[in-house]
N, CA, C and O atoms as a Maestro MAE file, in Angstrom:
{
 s_m_m2io_version
 :::
 2.0.0
}

f_m_ct {
 s_m_title
 :::
 protein
 m_atom[300] {
  # First column is atom index #
  i_m_mmod_type
  r_m_x_coord
  r_m_y_coord
  r_m_z_coord
  i_m_residue_number
  s_m_chain_name
  s_m_pdb_residue_name
  s_m_pdb_atom_name
  i_m_atomic_number
  :::
  1 25 -77.112 148.732 34.477 1 A "MET " " N  " 7
  2 3 -76.659 147.793 35.459 1 A "MET " " CA " 6
  3 2 -75.742 148.511 36.449 1 A "MET " " C  " 6
  4 15 -74.906 149.323 36.051 1 A "MET " " O  " 8
  5 25 -75.897 148.217 37.709 2 A "CYS " " N  " 7
  6 3 -75.054 148.785 38.757 2 A "CYS " " CA " 6
  7 2 -74.036 147.744 39.207 2 A "CYS " " C  " 6
  8 15 -74.316 146.545 39.225 2 A "CYS " " O  " 8
  9 25 -72.866 148.220 39.564 3 A "VAL " " N  " 7
  10 3 -71.823 147.335 40.070 3 A "VAL " " CA " 6
  11 2 -71.476 147.787 41.475 3 A "VAL " " C  " 6
  12 15 -71.178 148.960 41.705 3 A "VAL " " O  " 8
  13 25 -71.515 146.857 42.407 4 A "GLY " " N  " 7
  14 3 -71.151 147.158 43.785 4 A "GLY " " CA " 6
  15 2 -70.006 146.268 44.208 4 A "GLY " " C  " 6
  16 15 -69.866 145.146 43.722 4 A "GLY " " O  " 8
  17 25 -69.192 146.766 45.111 5 A "VAL " " N  " 7
  18 3 -68.067 145.988 45.616 5 A "VAL " " CA " 6
  19 2 -68.263 145.720 47.104 5 A "VAL " " C  " 6
  20 15 -68.801 146.562 47.823 5 A "VAL " " O  " 8
  21 25 -67.831 144.557 47.563 6 A "PRO " " N  " 7
  22 3 -67.961 144.259 48.986 6 A "PRO " " CA " 6
  23 2 -66.899 144.997 49.798 6 A "PRO " " C  " 6
  24 15 -65.774 145.191 49.338 6 A "PRO " " O  " 8
  25 25 -67.265 145.399 50.993 7 A "ALA " " N  " 7
  26 3 -66.348 146.133 51.860 7 A "ALA " " CA " 6
  27 2 -66.651 145.782 53.308 7 A "ALA " " C  " 6
  28 15 -67.801 145.552 53.680 7 A "ALA " " O  " 8
  29 25 -65.598 145.745 54.119 8 A "LYS " " N  " 7
  30 3 -65.761 145.454 55.542 8 A "LYS " " CA " 6
  31 2 -65.820 146.765 56.318 8 A "LYS " " C  " 6
  32 15 -64.983 147.646 56.126 8 A "LYS " " O  " 8
  33 25 -66.798 146.886 57.181 9 A "VAL " " N  " 7
  34 3 -66.960 148.084 57.998 9 A "VAL " " CA " 6
  35 2 -65.926 148.041 59.122 9 A "VAL " " C  " 6
  36 15 -65.876 147.084 59.895 9 A "VAL " " O  " 8
  37 25 -65.098 149.092 59.206 10 A "ILE " " N  " 7
  38 3 -64.073 149.123 60.248 10 A "ILE " " CA " 6
  39 2 -64.289 150.247 61.271 10 A "ILE " " C  " 6
  40 15 -63.724 150.203 62.363 10 A "ILE " " O  " 8
  41 25 -65.088 151.236 60.930 11 A "GLU " " N  " 7
  42 3 -65.496 152.294 61.855 11 A "GLU " " CA " 6
  43 2 -66.903 152.711 61.484 11 A "GLU " " C  " 6
  44 15 -67.275 152.682 60.311 11 A "GLU " " O  " 8
  45 25 -67.680 153.095 62.470 12 A "LYS " " N  " 7
  46 3 -69.048 153.530 62.188 12 A "LYS " " CA " 6
  47 2 -69.364 154.798 62.952 12 A "LYS " " C  " 6
  48 15 -69.048 154.923 64.135 12 A "LYS " " O  " 8
  49 25 -69.993 155.742 62.259 13 A "GLU " " N  " 7
  50 3 -70.523 156.947 62.873 13 A "GLU " " CA " 6
  51 2 -72.030 156.943 62.630 13 A "GLU " " C  " 6
  52 15 -72.595 155.922 62.238 13 A "GLU " " O  " 8
  53 25 -72.669 158.063 62.859 14 A "GLU " " N  " 7
  54 3 -74.128 158.074 62.743 14 A "GLU " " CA " 6
  55 2 -74.618 157.831 61.315 14 A "GLU " " C  " 6
  56 15 -75.498 157.000 61.093 14 A "GLU " " O  " 8
  57 25 -74.051 158.551 60.354 15 A "TYR " " N  " 7
  58 3 -74.526 158.442 58.972 15 A "TYR " " CA " 6
  59 2 -73.468 157.949 57.995 15 A "TYR " " C  " 6
  60 15 -73.743 157.795 56.805 15 A "TYR " " O  " 8
  61 25 -72.264 157.703 58.490 16 A "THR " " N  " 7
  62 3 -71.178 157.250 57.622 16 A "THR " " CA " 6
  63 2 -70.402 156.128 58.303 16 A "THR " " C  " 6
  64 15 -70.534 155.884 59.502 16 A "THR " " O  " 8
  65 25 -69.595 155.464 57.501 17 A "ALA " " N  " 7
  66 3 -68.707 154.423 58.025 17 A "ALA " " CA " 6
  67 2 -67.423 154.447 57.214 17 A "ALA " " C  " 6
  68 15 -67.418 154.847 56.049 17 A "ALA " " O  " 8
  69 25 -66.343 154.018 57.835 18 A "VAL " " N  " 7
  70 3 -65.095 153.790 57.123 18 A "VAL " " CA " 6
  71 2 -65.078 152.298 56.804 18 A "VAL " " C  " 6
  72 15 -65.274 151.456 57.680 18 A "VAL " " O  " 8
  73 25 -64.842 151.994 55.538 19 A "VAL " " N  " 7
  74 3 -64.822 150.600 55.099 19 A "VAL " " CA " 6
  75 2 -63.493 150.272 54.443 19 A "VAL " " C  " 6
  76 15 -62.782 151.154 53.961 19 A "VAL " " O  " 8
  77 25 -63.177 149.000 54.436 20 A "ASP " " N  " 7
  78 3 -61.986 148.484 53.760 20 A "ASP " " CA " 6
  79 2 -62.458 147.801 52.484 20 A "ASP " " C  " 6
  80 15 -63.182 146.806 52.520 20 A "ASP " " O  " 8
  81 25 -62.032 148.359 51.361 21 A "VAL " " N  " 7
  82 3 -62.365 147.791 50.054 21 A "VAL " " CA " 6
  83 2 -61.078 147.244 49.453 21 A "VAL " " C  " 6
  84 15 -60.292 147.989 48.867 21 A "VAL " " O  " 8
  85 25 -60.868 145.951 49.600 22 A "MET " " N  " 7
  86 3 -59.686 145.288 49.047 22 A "MET " " CA " 6
  87 2 -58.392 146.002 49.446 22 A "MET " " C  " 6
  88 15 -57.494 146.170 48.621 22 A "MET " " O  " 8
  89 25 -58.300 146.416 50.699 23 A "GLY " " N  " 7
  90 3 -57.089 147.048 51.191 23 A "GLY " " CA " 6
  91 2 -57.087 148.568 51.171 23 A "GLY " " C  " 6
  92 15 -56.194 149.191 51.746 23 A "GLY " " O  " 8
  93 25 -58.062 149.168 50.523 24 A "SER " " N  " 7
  94 3 -58.174 150.631 50.502 24 A "SER " " CA " 6
  95 2 -59.293 151.057 51.443 24 A "SER " " C  " 6
  96 15 -60.371 150.462 51.454 24 A "SER " " O  " 8
  97 25 -59.025 152.092 52.230 25 A "LYS " " N  " 7
  98 3 -60.046 152.580 53.153 25 A "LYS " " CA " 6
  99 2 -60.753 153.775 52.545 25 A "LYS " " C  " 6
  100 15 -60.133 154.633 51.916 25 A "LYS " " O  " 8
  101 25 -62.064 153.815 52.746 26 A "MET " " N  " 7
  102 3 -62.848 154.943 52.257 26 A "MET " " CA " 6
  103 2 -64.052 155.161 53.168 26 A "MET " " C  " 6
  104 15 -64.506 154.243 53.851 26 A "MET " " O  " 8
  105 25 -64.554 156.379 53.166 27 A "ARG " " N  " 7
  106 3 -65.753 156.702 53.938 27 A "ARG " " CA " 6
  107 2 -66.957 156.592 53.000 27 A "ARG " " C  " 6
  108 15 -66.939 157.086 51.873 27 A "ARG " " O  " 8
  109 25 -67.997 155.932 53.498 28 A "VAL " " N  " 7
  110 3 -69.215 155.756 52.705 28 A "VAL " " CA " 6
  111 2 -70.426 156.131 53.546 28 A "VAL " " C  " 6
  112 15 -70.375 156.138 54.775 28 A "VAL " " O  " 8
  113 25 -71.505 156.438 52.861 29 A "GLY " " N  " 7
  114 3 -72.766 156.697 53.551 29 A "GLY " " CA " 6
  115 2 -73.415 155.393 53.971 29 A "GLY " " C  " 6
  116 15 -73.271 154.380 53.287 29 A "GLY " " O  " 8
  117 25 -74.128 155.405 55.087 30 A "ILE " " N  " 7
  118 3 -74.819 154.195 55.556 30 A "ILE " " CA " 6
  119 2 -76.314 154.448 55.792 30 A "ILE " " C  " 6
  120 15 -76.941 153.758 56.596 30 A "ILE " " O  " 8
  121 25 -76.878 155.431 55.094 31 A "ILE " " N  " 7
  122 3 -78.295 155.744 55.320 31 A "ILE " " CA " 6
  123 2 -79.224 154.607 54.901 31 A "ILE " " C  " 6
  124 15 -80.345 154.513 55.401 31 A "ILE " " O  " 8
  125 25 -78.773 153.745 53.992 32 A "PHE " " N  " 7
  126 3 -79.602 152.614 53.566 32 A "PHE " " CA " 6
  127 2 -79.463 151.414 54.497 32 A "PHE " " C  " 6
  128 15 -80.302 150.513 54.480 32 A "PHE " " O  " 8
  129 25 -78.400 151.399 55.314 33 A "VAL " " N  " 7
  130 3 -78.156 150.276 56.234 33 A "VAL " " CA " 6
  131 2 -77.723 150.804 57.608 33 A "VAL " " C  " 6
  132 15 -76.625 150.489 58.068 33 A "VAL " " O  " 8
  133 25 -78.565 151.598 58.263 34 A "PRO " " N  " 7
  134 3 -78.165 152.214 59.532 34 A "PRO " " CA " 6
  135 2 -77.879 151.190 60.636 34 A "PRO " " C  " 6
  136 15 -77.218 151.518 61.621 34 A "PRO " " O  " 8
  137 25 -78.357 149.980 60.486 35 A "GLU " " N  " 7
  138 3 -78.164 148.946 61.501 35 A "GLU " " CA " 6
  139 2 -76.826 148.213 61.381 35 A "GLU " " C  " 6
  140 15 -76.504 147.378 62.226 35 A "GLU " " O  " 8
  141 25 -76.049 148.513 60.348 36 A "VAL " " N  " 7
  142 3 -74.773 147.825 60.136 36 A "VAL " " CA " 6
  143 2 -73.855 148.021 61.334 36 A "VAL " " C  " 6
  144 15 -73.867 149.074 61.972 36 A "VAL " " O  " 8
  145 25 -73.060 146.999 61.631 37 A "GLN " " N  " 7
  146 3 -72.137 147.034 62.758 37 A "GLN " " CA " 6
  147 2 -70.698 146.884 62.276 37 A "GLN " " C  " 6
  148 15 -70.449 146.329 61.206 37 A "GLN " " O  " 8
  149 25 -69.760 147.379 63.068 38 A "VAL " " N  " 7
  150 3 -68.338 147.206 62.771 38 A "VAL " " CA " 6
  151 2 -68.052 145.704 62.660 38 A "VAL " " C  " 6
  152 15 -68.497 144.911 63.490 38 A "VAL " " O  " 8
  153 25 -67.306 145.334 61.624 39 A "GLY " " N  " 7
  154 3 -66.975 143.936 61.382 39 A "GLY " " CA " 6
  155 2 -67.862 143.271 60.344 39 A "GLY " " C  " 6
  156 15 -67.512 142.214 59.818 39 A "GLY " " O  " 8
  157 25 -69.011 143.877 60.041 40 A "GLU " " N  " 7
  158 3 -69.896 143.318 59.015 40 A "GLU " " CA " 6
  159 2 -69.452 143.797 57.637 40 A "GLU " " C  " 6
  160 15 -68.665 144.735 57.502 40 A "GLU " " O  " 8
  161 25 -69.982 143.122 56.618 41 A "TYR " " N  " 7
  162 3 -69.671 143.455 55.230 41 A "TYR " " CA " 6
  163 2 -70.878 144.091 54.562 41 A "TYR " " C  " 6
  164 15 -72.022 143.727 54.830 41 A "TYR " " O  " 8
  165 25 -70.599 145.048 53.688 42 A "VAL " " N  " 7
  166 3 -71.640 145.720 52.920 42 A "VAL " " CA " 6
  167 2 -71.243 145.737 51.448 42 A "VAL " " C  " 6
  168 15 -70.070 145.577 51.111 42 A "VAL " " O  " 8
  169 25 -72.213 145.930 50.590 43 A "VAL " " N  " 7
  170 3 -71.946 146.163 49.173 43 A "VAL " " CA " 6
  171 2 -71.998 147.667 48.964 43 A "VAL " " C  " 6
  172 15 -72.988 148.316 49.300 43 A "VAL " " O  " 8
  173 25 -70.917 148.220 48.402 44 A "VAL " " N  " 7
  174 3 -70.799 149.664 48.213 44 A "VAL " " CA " 6
  175 2 -70.958 150.003 46.731 44 A "VAL " " C  " 6
  176 15 -70.350 149.373 45.866 44 A "VAL " " O  " 8
  177 25 -71.782 151.005 46.461 45 A "HIS " " N  " 7
  178 3 -71.973 151.518 45.100 45 A "HIS " " CA " 6
  179 2 -72.109 153.030 45.202 45 A "HIS " " C  " 6
  180 15 -72.916 153.535 45.983 45 A "HIS " " O  " 8
  181 25 -71.328 153.742 44.422 46 A "ALA " " N  " 7
  182 3 -71.407 155.199 44.337 46 A "ALA " " CA " 6
  183 2 -71.308 155.873 45.710 46 A "ALA " " C  " 6
  184 15 -72.021 156.835 45.995 46 A "ALA " " O  " 8
  185 25 -70.416 155.351 46.551 47 A "GLY " " N  " 7
  186 3 -70.171 155.966 47.839 47 A "GLY " " CA " 6
  187 2 -71.195 155.676 48.915 47 A "GLY " " C  " 6
  188 15 -71.179 156.292 49.981 47 A "GLY " " O  " 8
  189 25 -72.093 154.732 48.634 48 A "GLN " " N  " 7
  190 3 -73.124 154.370 49.607 48 A "GLN " " CA " 6
  191 2 -73.093 152.866 49.871 48 A "GLN " " C  " 6
  192 15 -72.944 152.068 48.946 48 A "GLN " " O  " 8
  193 25 -73.236 152.487 51.140 49 A "ALA " " N  " 7
  194 3 -73.426 151.077 51.476 49 A "ALA " " CA " 6
  195 2 -74.874 150.754 51.144 49 A "ALA " " C  " 6
  196 15 -75.796 151.337 51.714 49 A "ALA " " O  " 8
  197 25 -75.067 149.825 50.221 50 A "MET " " N  " 7
  198 3 -76.416 149.537 49.724 50 A "MET " " CA " 6
  199 2 -77.111 148.405 50.469 50 A "MET " " C  " 6
  200 15 -78.331 148.420 50.629 50 A "MET " " O  " 8
  201 25 -76.333 147.420 50.925 51 A "SER " " N  " 7
  202 3 -76.909 146.292 51.639 51 A "SER " " CA " 6
  203 2 -75.834 145.603 52.465 51 A "SER " " C  " 6
  204 15 -74.641 145.712 52.181 51 A "SER " " O  " 8
  205 25 -76.280 144.899 53.484 52 A "ILE " " N  " 7
  206 3 -75.384 144.102 54.311 52 A "ILE " " CA " 6
  207 2 -75.349 142.697 53.710 52 A "ILE " " C  " 6
  208 15 -76.388 142.134 53.363 52 A "ILE " " O  " 8
  209 25 -74.136 142.136 53.591 53 A "VAL " " N  " 7
  210 3 -73.992 140.787 53.045 53 A "VAL " " CA " 6
  211 2 -73.213 139.925 54.029 53 A "VAL " " C  " 6
  212 15 -72.469 140.437 54.865 53 A "VAL " " O  " 8
  213 25 -73.393 138.614 53.920 54 A "ASP " " N  " 7
  214 3 -72.676 137.749 54.851 54 A "ASP " " CA " 6
  215 2 -71.203 137.637 54.459 54 A "ASP " " C  " 6
  216 15 -70.826 137.884 53.313 54 A "ASP " " O  " 8
  217 25 -70.399 137.267 55.420 55 A "GLU " " N  " 7
  218 3 -68.948 137.245 55.250 55 A "GLU " " CA " 6
  219 2 -68.513 136.294 54.130 55 A "GLU " " C  " 6
  220 15 -67.614 136.626 53.357 55 A "GLU " " O  " 8
  221 25 -69.126 135.145 54.037 56 A "GLU " " N  " 7
  222 3 -68.743 134.176 52.999 56 A "GLU " " CA " 6
  223 2 -68.979 134.758 51.605 56 A "GLU " " C  " 6
  224 15 -68.108 134.667 50.740 56 A "GLU " " O  " 8
  225 25 -70.155 135.356 51.385 57 A "TYR " " N  " 7
  226 3 -70.445 135.982 50.098 57 A "TYR " " CA " 6
  227 2 -69.416 137.063 49.793 57 A "TYR " " C  " 6
  228 15 -68.903 137.142 48.677 57 A "TYR " " O  " 8
  229 25 -69.115 137.901 50.793 58 A "ALA " " N  " 7
  230 3 -68.162 138.994 50.596 58 A "ALA " " CA " 6
  231 2 -66.794 138.463 50.201 58 A "ALA " " C  " 6
  232 15 -66.174 138.985 49.275 58 A "ALA " " O  " 8
  233 25 -66.315 137.436 50.886 59 A "LYS " " N  " 7
  234 3 -64.981 136.902 50.601 59 A "LYS " " CA " 6
  235 2 -64.901 136.277 49.214 59 A "LYS " " C  " 6
  236 15 -63.907 136.464 48.512 59 A "LYS " " O  " 8
  237 25 -65.925 135.544 48.810 60 A "VAL " " N  " 7
  238 3 -65.943 134.966 47.466 60 A "VAL " " CA " 6
  239 2 -65.973 136.077 46.420 60 A "VAL " " C  " 6
  240 15 -65.260 136.010 45.419 60 A "VAL " " O  " 8
  241 25 -66.783 137.083 46.649 61 A "SER " " N  " 7
  242 3 -66.881 138.196 45.717 61 A "SER " " CA " 6
  243 2 -65.560 138.957 45.611 61 A "SER " " C  " 6
  244 15 -65.150 139.341 44.516 61 A "SER " " O  " 8
  245 25 -64.895 139.174 46.744 62 A "ILE " " N  " 7
  246 3 -63.605 139.865 46.732 62 A "ILE " " CA " 6
  247 2 -62.586 139.081 45.904 62 A "ILE " " C  " 6
  248 15 -61.810 139.674 45.154 62 A "ILE " " O  " 8
  249 25 -62.583 137.779 46.031 63 A "GLU " " N  " 7
  250 3 -61.661 136.955 45.235 63 A "GLU " " CA " 6
  251 2 -61.941 137.101 43.738 63 A "GLU " " C  " 6
  252 15 -61.011 137.148 42.933 63 A "GLU " " O  " 8
  253 25 -63.210 137.172 43.367 64 A "GLU " " N  " 7
  254 3 -63.561 137.375 41.949 64 A "GLU " " CA " 6
  255 2 -63.088 138.739 41.467 64 A "GLU " " C  " 6
  256 15 -62.577 138.860 40.354 64 A "GLU " " O  " 8
  257 25 -63.253 139.777 42.302 65 A "TRP " " N  " 7
  258 3 -62.757 141.109 41.933 65 A "TRP " " CA " 6
  259 2 -61.245 141.092 41.769 65 A "TRP " " C  " 6
  260 15 -60.713 141.714 40.850 65 A "TRP " " O  " 8
  261 25 -60.549 140.381 42.658 66 A "ARG " " N  " 7
  262 3 -59.083 140.287 42.553 66 A "ARG " " CA " 6
  263 2 -58.669 139.586 41.256 66 A "ARG " " C  " 6
  264 15 -57.704 139.988 40.607 66 A "ARG " " O  " 8
  265 25 -59.401 138.544 40.890 67 A "THR " " N  " 7
  266 3 -59.123 137.828 39.638 67 A "THR " " CA " 6
  267 2 -59.255 138.769 38.449 67 A "THR " " C  " 6
  268 15 -58.405 138.772 37.560 67 A "THR " " O  " 8
  269 25 -60.317 139.566 38.430 68 A "LEU " " N  " 7
  270 3 -60.526 140.527 37.345 68 A "LEU " " CA " 6
  271 2 -59.407 141.570 37.306 68 A "LEU " " C  " 6
  272 15 -58.885 141.896 36.240 68 A "LEU " " O  " 8
  273 25 -59.046 142.089 38.486 69 A "ALA " " N  " 7
  274 3 -57.995 143.116 38.544 69 A "ALA " " CA " 6
  275 2 -56.659 142.531 38.088 69 A "ALA " " C  " 6
  276 15 -55.923 143.184 37.347 69 A "ALA " " O  " 8
  277 25 -56.340 141.320 38.516 70 A "ASP " " N  " 7
  278 3 -55.080 140.681 38.128 70 A "ASP " " CA " 6
  279 2 -55.047 140.433 36.623 70 A "ASP " " C  " 6
  280 15 -54.004 140.608 35.992 70 A "ASP " " O  " 8
  281 25 -56.177 140.027 36.040 71 A "ALA " " N  " 7
  282 3 -56.217 139.789 34.598 71 A "ALA " " CA " 6
  283 2 -56.008 141.079 33.831 71 A "ALA " " C  " 6
  284 15 -55.323 141.094 32.808 71 A "ALA " " O  " 8
  285 25 -56.592 142.160 34.318 72 A "ARG " " N  " 7
  286 3 -56.422 143.458 33.668 72 A "ARG " " CA " 6
  287 2 -54.964 143.920 33.754 72 A "ARG " " C  " 6
  288 15 -54.414 144.455 32.791 72 A "ARG " " O  " 8
  289 25 -54.347 143.706 34.919 73 A "ASP " " N  " 7
  290 3 -52.958 144.137 35.119 73 A "ASP " " CA " 6
  291 2 -51.970 143.335 34.291 73 A "ASP " " C  " 6
  292 15 -50.879 143.823 33.997 73 A "ASP " " O  " 8
  293 25 -52.328 142.112 33.906 74 A "SER " " N  " 7
  294 3 -51.393 141.269 33.154 74 A "SER " " CA " 6
  295 2 -51.471 141.518 31.639 74 A "SER " " C  " 6
  296 15 -50.706 140.931 30.874 74 A "SER " " O  " 8
  297 25 -52.373 142.368 31.220 75 A "GLU " " N  " 7
  298 3 -52.492 142.658 29.780 75 A "GLU " " CA " 6
  299 2 -51.422 143.593 29.296 75 A "GLU " " C  " 6
  300 15 -51.387 143.931 28.113 75 A "GLU " " O  " 8
  :::
 }
 m_bond[299] {
  # First column is bond index #
  i_m_from
  i_m_to
  i_m_order
  :::
  1 1 2 1
  2 2 3 1
  3 3 4 2
  4 3 5 1
  5 5 6 1
  6 6 7 1
  7 7 8 2
  8 7 9 1
  9 9 10 1
  10 10 11 1
  11 11 12 2
  12 11 13 1
  13 13 14 1
  14 14 15 1
  15 15 16 2
  16 15 17 1
  17 17 18 1
  18 18 19 1
  19 19 20 2
  20 19 21 1
  21 21 22 1
  22 22 23 1
  23 23 24 2
  24 23 25 1
  25 25 26 1
  26 26 27 1
  27 27 28 2
  28 27 29 1
  29 29 30 1
  30 30 31 1
  31 31 32 2
  32 31 33 1
  33 33 34 1
  34 34 35 1
  35 35 36 2
  36 35 37 1
  37 37 38 1
  38 38 39 1
  39 39 40 2
  40 39 41 1
  41 41 42 1
  42 42 43 1
  43 43 44 2
  44 43 45 1
  45 45 46 1
  46 46 47 1
  47 47 48 2
  48 47 49 1
  49 49 50 1
  50 50 51 1
  51 51 52 2
  52 51 53 1
  53 53 54 1
  54 54 55 1
  55 55 56 2
  56 55 57 1
  57 57 58 1
  58 58 59 1
  59 59 60 2
  60 59 61 1
  61 61 62 1
  62 62 63 1
  63 63 64 2
  64 63 65 1
  65 65 66 1
  66 66 67 1
  67 67 68 2
  68 67 69 1
  69 69 70 1
  70 70 71 1
  71 71 72 2
  72 71 73 1
  73 73 74 1
  74 74 75 1
  75 75 76 2
  76 75 77 1
  77 77 78 1
  78 78 79 1
  79 79 80 2
  80 79 81 1
  81 81 82 1
  82 82 83 1
  83 83 84 2
  84 83 85 1
  85 85 86 1
  86 86 87 1
  87 87 88 2
  88 87 89 1
  89 89 90 1
  90 90 91 1
  91 91 92 2
  92 91 93 1
  93 93 94 1
  94 94 95 1
  95 95 96 2
  96 95 97 1
  97 97 98 1
  98 98 99 1
  99 99 100 2
  100 99 101 1
  101 101 102 1
  102 102 103 1
  103 103 104 2
  104 103 105 1
  105 105 106 1
  106 106 107 1
  107 107 108 2
  108 107 109 1
  109 109 110 1
  110 110 111 1
  111 111 112 2
  112 111 113 1
  113 113 114 1
  114 114 115 1
  115 115 116 2
  116 115 117 1
  117 117 118 1
  118 118 119 1
  119 119 120 2
  120 119 121 1
  121 121 122 1
  122 122 123 1
  123 123 124 2
  124 123 125 1
  125 125 126 1
  126 126 127 1
  127 127 128 2
  128 127 129 1
  129 129 130 1
  130 130 131 1
  131 131 132 2
  132 131 133 1
  133 133 134 1
  134 134 135 1
  135 135 136 2
  136 135 137 1
  137 137 138 1
  138 138 139 1
  139 139 140 2
  140 139 141 1
  141 141 142 1
  142 142 143 1
  143 143 144 2
  144 143 145 1
  145 145 146 1
  146 146 147 1
  147 147 148 2
  148 147 149 1
  149 149 150 1
  150 150 151 1
  151 151 152 2
  152 151 153 1
  153 153 154 1
  154 154 155 1
  155 155 156 2
  156 155 157 1
  157 157 158 1
  158 158 159 1
  159 159 160 2
  160 159 161 1
  161 161 162 1
  162 162 163 1
  163 163 164 2
  164 163 165 1
  165 165 166 1
  166 166 167 1
  167 167 168 2
  168 167 169 1
  169 169 170 1
  170 170 171 1
  171 171 172 2
  172 171 173 1
  173 173 174 1
  174 174 175 1
  175 175 176 2
  176 175 177 1
  177 177 178 1
  178 178 179 1
  179 179 180 2
  180 179 181 1
  181 181 182 1
  182 182 183 1
  183 183 184 2
  184 183 185 1
  185 185 186 1
  186 186 187 1
  187 187 188 2
  188 187 189 1
  189 189 190 1
  190 190 191 1
  191 191 192 2
  192 191 193 1
  193 193 194 1
  194 194 195 1
  195 195 196 2
  196 195 197 1
  197 197 198 1
  198 198 199 1
  199 199 200 2
  200 199 201 1
  201 201 202 1
  202 202 203 1
  203 203 204 2
  204 203 205 1
  205 205 206 1
  206 206 207 1
  207 207 208 2
  208 207 209 1
  209 209 210 1
  210 210 211 1
  211 211 212 2
  212 211 213 1
  213 213 214 1
  214 214 215 1
  215 215 216 2
  216 215 217 1
  217 217 218 1
  218 218 219 1
  219 219 220 2
  220 219 221 1
  221 221 222 1
  222 222 223 1
  223 223 224 2
  224 223 225 1
  225 225 226 1
  226 226 227 1
  227 227 228 2
  228 227 229 1
  229 229 230 1
  230 230 231 1
  231 231 232 2
  232 231 233 1
  233 233 234 1
  234 234 235 1
  235 235 236 2
  236 235 237 1
  237 237 238 1
  238 238 239 1
  239 239 240 2
  240 239 241 1
  241 241 242 1
  242 242 243 1
  243 243 244 2
  244 243 245 1
  245 245 246 1
  246 246 247 1
  247 247 248 2
  248 247 249 1
  249 249 250 1
  250 250 251 1
  251 251 252 2
  252 251 253 1
  253 253 254 1
  254 254 255 1
  255 255 256 2
  256 255 257 1
  257 257 258 1
  258 258 259 1
  259 259 260 2
  260 259 261 1
  261 261 262 1
  262 262 263 1
  263 263 264 2
  264 263 265 1
  265 265 266 1
  266 266 267 1
  267 267 268 2
  268 267 269 1
  269 269 270 1
  270 270 271 1
  271 271 272 2
  272 271 273 1
  273 273 274 1
  274 274 275 1
  275 275 276 2
  276 275 277 1
  277 277 278 1
  278 278 279 1
  279 279 280 2
  280 279 281 1
  281 281 282 1
  282 282 283 1
  283 283 284 2
  284 283 285 1
  285 285 286 1
  286 286 287 1
  287 287 288 2
  288 287 289 1
  289 289 290 1
  290 290 291 1
  291 291 292 2
  292 291 293 1
  293 293 294 1
  294 294 295 1
  295 295 296 2
  296 295 297 1
  297 297 298 1
  298 298 299 1
  299 299 300 2
  :::
 }
}
């Protein structure tokens, strides 16, 4: 099973993009989604943007990730 996290594209170059993943910025490959635009959301796995997702899905997913992280931190 693969796990991907939603990220917002904040800069785009030809083959890479800088994304915001829950407040952390990272550079990812965009060869699977070359049509992605700044401001859109992608699912990132293993340093690659795998698919473009709508903003509502991304925001709900981010909240679920935050819930998991908060539960882990409270242990």
